N, C-alpha and C positions, 0 to 999 in steps of 0.2 A: 504494499500499500504506499500511499504518498508518504505518511508519517515515518515510516521505516526508511525509505530512501532518503527523506531529508535528514533523519538523525545520523544515519550511517555516512552520508556525505560531509556533514558538518563535524562530526566527531573526529573523522579522519582528516579532514582539513586543518583541524585544530593541532593535530600531530599525535594523536592516539593511533596505536596499531590495533586493528579489529580483524577478526576472521572474515574473510570474504563471503558474499552471498546476498540474498534478499530475505532471508528469514527474519521475523520480527525480534527474535532473541538475538541480541547483539553481544558477542563476547569481546570485551575490551581487554587486551592482552598486556600483563604487567610481568610475567615470570616469576617475580618475587613475591612469595606468600604474604610476608610482612606488609610490603608496600600495598598489595590489594586489600589487606584487612584495614590498614590505616585509612586508605582512601575511601573505602566503604564506610568506615565510622565518620570520617570528615564529611562525607555527602550526606549522611543522616543528619549531622549537626547542622547542615545547610538546608535540611528539609527535604531531602531526596533519598528515598529508600531503594538501595541497590544491594545486591548479594555478591560478596567475595567468595570465590571458589579456589581451593588449592588442593594438593596432594592430600589424600588418595582419591578425592572426587574427580580430579583432572590429573593428567600425567605430571611428574616431577618437573619443576621449572617452568610449568605453563600456567601459573596463578593467573587469574582473571577476575573481572567483575562481569556478570551477565545483566544486561538491561533488556526489559521485555517492552517493546513498543506495540501501543494498542491504536486502533482506528479512533477510539474514544479519546485519545490525548488531544488536547488543544495544542496549537502552535506555541502559545504562550507557556504551556506545561513543559513542551520539549525544549524551548528556549531556556527555561528556568534550570532544567537539568543540564543543558549544555553549558550554561553559565558556571553552575557549580562544578562540573568536570574541568572548566577552564581554570577556576580558582585553584582547584587541587593540583592540576597539572603544573600550574606555576609553582605553588608551595612546594612541591616535591621534585621540581627540577625535570619534569619529564619532557618539557619543550621550553 
């Protein structure tokens, strides 16, 4: 859907590595489990609920945050999430 395409394009342009595809579940790759957990916590502090996954749920060194995009999300909601990811990316020196 257009929300998924929009989010995937914007998060990639921002500098995050994501798994390719068109699926509404967007894995944002971090590799480091502690980093994924810290960003997940910071995102919640910013009002955005995301889930960090690490080994043994995903392969070793492939820790990620999974974001699930819905057709029911408004552009404003997606932009709030993107803004929070931007803040976290800068805080942790991802880009």
